[in-house]
MARROMI-147322 format. One record per residue (C-alpha): residue number from 1; residue in three letters; x, y, z. Coordinates in steps of 0.5 Angstrom, whole numbers. Each point is the difference from the previous one (the first is absolute). Layout:
<site resi="NUM" resn="ALA" u="X" v="Y" w="Z"/>
...
This chain:
<site resi="1" resn="MET" u="-71" v="61" w="176"/>
<site resi="2" resn="GLN" u="0" v="-5" w="-6"/>
<site resi="3" resn="GLU" u="3" v="1" w="-5"/>
<site resi="4" resn="TYR" u="-2" v="2" w="-8"/>
<site resi="5" resn="SER" u="3" v="-2" w="-6"/>
<site resi="6" resn="SER" u="0" v="7" w="-4"/>
<site resi="7" resn="ILE" u="-1" v="6" w="4"/>
<site resi="8" resn="ILE" u="0" v="7" w="-3"/>
<site resi="9" resn="ILE" u="5" v="5" w="2"/>
<site resi="10" resn="ASP" u="-3" v="6" w="2"/>
<site resi="11" resn="SER" u="6" v="3" w="4"/>
<site resi="12" resn="ASP" u="7" v="-2" w="1"/>
<site resi="13" resn="MET" u="4" v="6" w="3"/>
<site resi="14" resn="SER" u="6" v="0" w="5"/>
<site resi="15" resn="PHE" u="-2" v="3" w="7"/>
<site resi="16" resn="GLU" u="4" v="6" w="-3"/>
<site resi="17" resn="GLU" u="-3" v="1" w="-6"/>
<site resi="18" resn="ALA" u="-6" v="0" w="4"/>
<site resi="19" resn="VAL" u="1" v="6" w="4"/>
<site resi="20" resn="ASP" u="4" v="3" w="-5"/>
<site resi="21" resn="GLY" u="-1" v="7" w="-2"/>
<site resi="22" resn="PHE" u="-2" v="3" w="6"/>
<site resi="23" resn="ASP" u="2" v="4" w="6"/>
<site resi="24" resn="PHE" u="-3" v="-2" w="6"/>
<site resi="25" resn="PRO" u="2" v="-2" w="7"/>
<site resi="26" resn="LEU" u="5" v="-5" w="1"/>
<site resi="27" resn="GLU" u="-4" v="-2" w="7"/>
<site resi="28" resn="ILE" u="-5" v="-2" w="-5"/>
<site resi="29" resn="ARG" u="4" v="-3" w="-4"/>
<site resi="30" resn="LYS" u="3" v="-4" w="4"/>
<site resi="31" resn="ASN" u="-6" v="-4" w="2"/>
<site resi="32" resn="LEU" u="-3" v="-1" w="-6"/>
<site resi="33" resn="THR" u="1" v="-6" w="-4"/>
<site resi="34" resn="LEU" u="-3" v="-3" w="-7"/>
<site resi="35" resn="ILE" u="-4" v="-7" w="0"/>
<site resi="36" resn="ASN" u="-2" v="-4" w="-7"/>
<site resi="37" resn="VAL" u="-7" v="-2" w="0"/>
<site resi="38" resn="ILE" u="-4" v="-4" w="-4"/>
<site resi="39" resn="TYR" u="-7" v="1" w="-2"/>
<site resi="40" resn="VAL" u="-4" v="-2" w="-5"/>
<site resi="41" resn="SER" u="-2" v="6" w="-5"/>
<site resi="42" resn="PHE" u="-6" v="2" w="-4"/>
<site resi="43" resn="ASP" u="2" v="-4" w="-5"/>
<site resi="44" resn="ASP" u="-1" v="-6" w="5"/>
<site resi="45" resn="LYS" u="7" v="-1" w="-1"/>
<site resi="46" resn="ILE" u="5" v="0" w="5"/>
<site resi="47" resn="HIS" u="5" v="5" w="1"/>
<site resi="48" resn="LYS" u="6" v="3" w="4"/>
<site resi="49" resn="GLY" u="0" v="6" w="3"/>
<site resi="50" resn="GLN" u="4" v="5" w="5"/>
<site resi="51" resn="ILE" u="-2" v="4" w="5"/>
<site resi="52" resn="VAL" u="5" v="4" w="6"/>
<site resi="53" resn="ILE" u="-3" v="-1" w="6"/>
<site resi="54" resn="HIS" u="3" v="2" w="7"/>
<site resi="55" resn="LYS" u="5" v="-6" w="3"/>
<site resi="56" resn="LYS" u="-5" v="-2" w="5"/>
<site resi="57" resn="LEU" u="-6" v="0" w="-5"/>
<site resi="58" resn="SER" u="4" v="-5" w="-5"/>
<site resi="59" resn="ALA" u="-1" v="-7" w="3"/>
<site resi="60" resn="GLU" u="-8" v="2" w="1"/>
<site resi="61" resn="LEU" u="-1" v="3" w="-5"/>
<site resi="62" resn="LYS" u="3" v="-6" w="-5"/>
<site resi="63" resn="GLU" u="-5" v="-4" w="4"/>
<site resi="64" resn="ILE" u="-6" v="4" w="-2"/>
<site resi="65" resn="PHE" u="2" v="0" w="-8"/>
<site resi="66" resn="ASP" u="0" v="-7" w="1"/>
<site resi="67" resn="GLU" u="-8" v="-1" w="4"/>
<site resi="68" resn="ILE" u="-2" v="5" w="-6"/>
<site resi="69" resn="LEU" u="4" v="-4" w="-6"/>
<site resi="70" resn="SER" u="-3" v="-7" w="4"/>
<site resi="71" resn="LYS" u="-7" v="3" w="-1"/>
<site resi="72" resn="ARG" u="2" v="3" w="-7"/>
<site resi="73" resn="PHE" u="-3" v="7" w="0"/>
<site resi="74" resn="PRO" u="3" v="4" w="-4"/>
<site resi="75" resn="ILE" u="5" v="6" w="0"/>
<site resi="76" resn="GLU" u="2" v="3" w="-7"/>
<site resi="77" resn="LYS" u="7" v="2" w="2"/>
<site resi="78" resn="VAL" u="5" v="1" w="5"/>
<site resi="79" resn="ILE" u="6" v="4" w="-1"/>
<site resi="80" resn="PRO" u="4" v="4" w="4"/>
<site resi="81" resn="ILE" u="-2" v="8" w="-1"/>
<site resi="82" resn="VAL" u="7" v="2" w="-3"/>
<site resi="83" resn="LYS" u="-3" v="-2" w="-6"/>
<site resi="84" resn="TYR" u="-4" v="5" w="0"/>
<site resi="85" resn="ASN" u="4" v="5" w="2"/>
<site resi="86" resn="TRP" u="-2" v="1" w="6"/>
<site resi="87" resn="ASP" u="-7" v="2" w="-1"/>
<site resi="88" resn="ASP" u="-5" v="-3" w="3"/>
<site resi="89" resn="ASN" u="-5" v="2" w="-5"/>
<site resi="90" resn="ALA" u="3" v="-3" w="-5"/>
<site resi="91" resn="SER" u="1" v="-7" w="3"/>
<site resi="92" resn="MET" u="-7" v="1" w="3"/>
<site resi="93" resn="ASP" u="-2" v="1" w="-8"/>
<site resi="94" resn="ASP" u="3" v="-6" w="-3"/>
<site resi="95" resn="ASN" u="-4" v="-4" w="6"/>
<site resi="96" resn="ASN" u="7" v="-1" w="4"/>
<site resi="97" resn="SER" u="-1" v="-4" w="6"/>
<site resi="98" resn="SER" u="6" v="3" w="5"/>
<site resi="99" resn="GLY" u="3" v="1" w="6"/>
<site resi="100" resn="PHE" u="6" v="6" w="2"/>
<site resi="101" resn="ASN" u="0" v="6" w="-3"/>
<site resi="102" resn="TYR" u="3" v="7" w="4"/>
<site resi="103" resn="ARG" u="-6" v="4" w="-1"/>
<site resi="104" resn="VAL" u="-5" v="5" w="4"/>
<site resi="105" resn="ILE" u="-8" v="-2" w="0"/>
<site resi="106" resn="ASP" u="-4" v="3" w="-6"/>
<site resi="107" resn="GLY" u="-1" v="7" w="2"/>
<site resi="108" resn="THR" u="3" v="0" w="7"/>
<site resi="109" resn="ASP" u="8" v="2" w="2"/>
<site resi="110" resn="LYS" u="0" v="-7" w="4"/>
<site resi="111" resn="LEU" u="3" v="-6" w="-2"/>
<site resi="112" resn="SER" u="-3" v="-6" w="-2"/>
<site resi="113" resn="ASN" u="1" v="-6" w="4"/>
<site resi="114" resn="HIS" u="2" v="-3" w="-7"/>
<site resi="115" resn="SER" u="6" v="5" w="0"/>
<site resi="116" resn="TYR" u="3" v="-5" w="7"/>
<site resi="117" resn="GLY" u="-2" v="-6" w="-4"/>
<site resi="118" resn="ILE" u="-6" v="-2" w="5"/>
<site resi="119" resn="ALA" u="-5" v="1" w="-6"/>
<site resi="120" resn="VAL" u="-2" v="-4" w="-6"/>
<site resi="121" resn="ASP" u="-5" v="1" w="-6"/>
<site resi="122" resn="ILE" u="-4" v="-5" w="-3"/>
<site resi="123" resn="ASN" u="-3" v="0" w="-7"/>
<site resi="124" resn="PRO" u="-2" v="8" w="0"/>
<site resi="125" resn="LYS" u="-4" v="1" w="-7"/>
<site resi="126" resn="GLN" u="-5" v="-5" w="4"/>
<site resi="127" resn="ASN" u="1" v="2" w="6"/>
<site resi="128" resn="PRO" u="1" v="8" w="0"/>
<site resi="129" resn="PHE" u="1" v="5" w="6"/>
<site resi="130" resn="ILE" u="-6" v="4" w="1"/>
<site resi="131" resn="ALA" u="-1" v="7" w="5"/>
<site resi="132" resn="GLY" u="-7" v="3" w="-3"/>
<site resi="133" resn="LYS" u="1" v="2" w="-6"/>
<site resi="134" resn="LYS" u="6" v="-1" w="-1"/>
<site resi="135" resn="VAL" u="2" v="-8" w="-3"/>
<site resi="136" resn="LEU" u="8" v="-2" w="-1"/>
<site resi="137" resn="PRO" u="1" v="-3" w="-5"/>
<site resi="138" resn="LYS" u="-4" v="5" w="-5"/>
<site resi="139" resn="GLY" u="-6" v="-2" w="-4"/>
<site resi="140" resn="VAL" u="-1" v="-7" w="4"/>
<site resi="141" resn="LYS" u="-5" v="-3" w="4"/>
<site resi="142" resn="TYR" u="-1" v="-5" w="5"/>
<site resi="143" resn="ASP" u="-4" v="-6" w="-2"/>
<site resi="144" resn="LYS" u="1" v="-6" w="5"/>
<site resi="145" resn="ASN" u="-2" v="-4" w="-5"/>
<site resi="146" resn="GLU" u="6" v="1" w="-4"/>
<site resi="147" resn="ILE" u="5" v="-4" w="-1"/>
<site resi="148" resn="GLY" u="6" v="2" w="4"/>
<site resi="149" resn="ALA" u="-4" v="3" w="5"/>
<site resi="150" resn="ILE" u="1" v="0" w="8"/>
<site resi="151" resn="THR" u="-6" v="0" w="4"/>
<site resi="152" resn="PRO" u="-1" v="-2" w="8"/>
<site resi="153" resn="GLU" u="-2" v="-7" w="-2"/>
<site resi="154" resn="SER" u="7" v="-1" w="-5"/>
<site resi="155" resn="VAL" u="5" v="-5" w="1"/>
<site resi="156" resn="VAL" u="5" v="7" w="0"/>
<site resi="157" resn="VAL" u="-3" v="4" w="5"/>
<site resi="158" resn="LYS" u="-1" v="-7" w="5"/>
<site resi="159" resn="ALA" u="8" v="-2" w="-1"/>
<site resi="160" resn="PHE" u="2" v="7" w="2"/>
<site resi="161" resn="LYS" u="-5" v="1" w="6"/>
<site resi="162" resn="LYS" u="2" v="-6" w="3"/>
<site resi="163" resn="ARG" u="7" v="2" w="1"/>
<site resi="164" resn="GLY" u="-2" v="6" w="3"/>
<site resi="165" resn="TRP" u="0" v="5" w="-7"/>
<site resi="166" resn="GLU" u="-5" v="6" w="0"/>
<site resi="167" resn="TRP" u="-4" v="0" w="-6"/>
<site resi="168" resn="GLY" u="-2" v="7" w="-4"/>
<site resi="169" resn="GLY" u="-7" v="-1" w="-2"/>
<site resi="170" resn="ASP" u="-1" v="-1" w="7"/>
<site resi="171" resn="TRP" u="1" v="7" w="1"/>
<site resi="172" resn="LYS" u="-6" v="4" w="2"/>
<site resi="173" resn="SER" u="1" v="7" w="-3"/>
<site resi="174" resn="ARG" u="3" v="-2" w="-7"/>
<site resi="175" resn="LYS" u="2" v="-6" w="-3"/>
<site resi="176" resn="ASP" u="6" v="-3" w="-2"/>
<site resi="177" resn="TYR" u="-1" v="-7" w="-3"/>
<site resi="178" resn="GLN" u="6" v="-2" w="-3"/>
<site resi="179" resn="HIS" u="4" v="2" w="7"/>
<site resi="180" resn="PHE" u="3" v="-4" w="5"/>
<site resi="181" resn="GLU" u="5" v="2" w="6"/>
<site resi="182" resn="LYS" u="2" v="-3" w="7"/>
<site resi="183" resn="LYS" u="3" v="4" w="5"/>
<site resi="184" resn="ILE" u="7" v="-3" w="2"/>
<site resi="185" resn="ASN" u="5" v="1" w="6"/>
<site resi="186" resn="ASN" u="7" v="2" w="-1"/>
């Protein structure tokens, strides 16, 4: 990865700060790590953010962000969800890209793959979750021509898929254009 003379810092937390303020199982916490990522934001400038992810996926995720950066695909911000008091809707409303968040799948009592640090959401306002008439974040529409929108041909999908990640945009009964996940063996 090349060096940049001026980087705008969106997040500069310690691991402890990034997972603070919420009680979740120690067996999950011990598998998590905090990584720094560099990206082009919507202002066309280079930014540094951070994402909490499962340790087994951290090197891959760094490679994915490097690949996205090399193609200058814009990502608005990447800040650990603790900044939003662990509120997924608040994070999505701020168009924040994130990884780990100990929570259930909306409308269910089943833990999300985000709870294990094996899922990542990118630019939720451009890439909503759509199930019938339900759209999250609320009030947004998926427009594949909008800046930051993820399409099957985008560098984002290609970078994740070539490393074995699944894209929510490929799902049949619902679409989650922001969502990528990868199953791992513990």
